[in-house]
Every structure is written in structure tokens, then in C-alpha cells.
C-alpha positions in Angstrom: 12.5 -77.0 -40.9 12.5 -73.5 -39.3 15.8 -74.3 -37.5 17.4 -75.4 -40.8 16.6 -72.0 -42.4 17.8 -70.1 -39.3 21.1 -72.1 -39.3 21.7 -71.6 -43.0 20.9 -67.9 -42.6 23.3 -67.6 -39.7 26.0 -69.3 -41.7 25.5 -67.1 -44.7 25.6 -63.9 -42.5 28.7 -65.1 -40.8 30.4 -65.9 -44.1 29.4 -62.6 -45.8 30.5 -60.5 -42.8 33.7 -62.4 -42.5 34.5 -62.2 -46.3 33.6 -58.5 -46.7 35.2 -57.2 -43.5 38.1 -59.7 -43.1 37.2 -59.9 -39.4 37.2 -63.6 -39.0 38.2 -63.4 -35.3 35.6 -60.9 -34.4 32.5 -62.4 -36.1 32.3 -65.0 -33.4 29.7 -62.6 -31.9 27.3 -63.9 -34.6 27.7 -67.4 -33.2 27.1 -66.2 -29.6 23.8 -64.6 -30.7 22.9 -67.8 -32.5 23.7 -69.9 -29.5 21.5 -67.7 -27.2 18.7 -68.0 -29.7 19.0 -71.8 -29.9 19.1 -72.2 -26.1 16.0 -69.9 -25.7 14.2 -71.9 -28.4 15.1 -75.2 -26.7 13.6 -74.0 -23.4 10.5 -72.6 -25.1 9.8 -76.0 -26.7 10.1 -77.9 -23.5 
């Protein structure tokens, strides 16, 4: 359930930043941080 909330939060932050700034091409950085978090969480749970 925690991962669901984190995913939804990431999507909301991405959309808000993209809509308010118009920087659709630059906000990929949010997804990079999300990817790093998910990889770290995966290794922690193993």
C-alpha cells in the first residue's frame, strides 16, 4: 500500500510541476529520483 501512495504522489508532483512550469521535457528528473527510490526499496526488502 505504501508503494501505491508513493507512486500516486510522484505522479501528482510530476503533473503539477509539468502543468505549472510547462517543462514537460525537464521534469523527467522526478522519474529518475523515483526510479532510484524504487531500486533502493527493492534491495532493502530482499
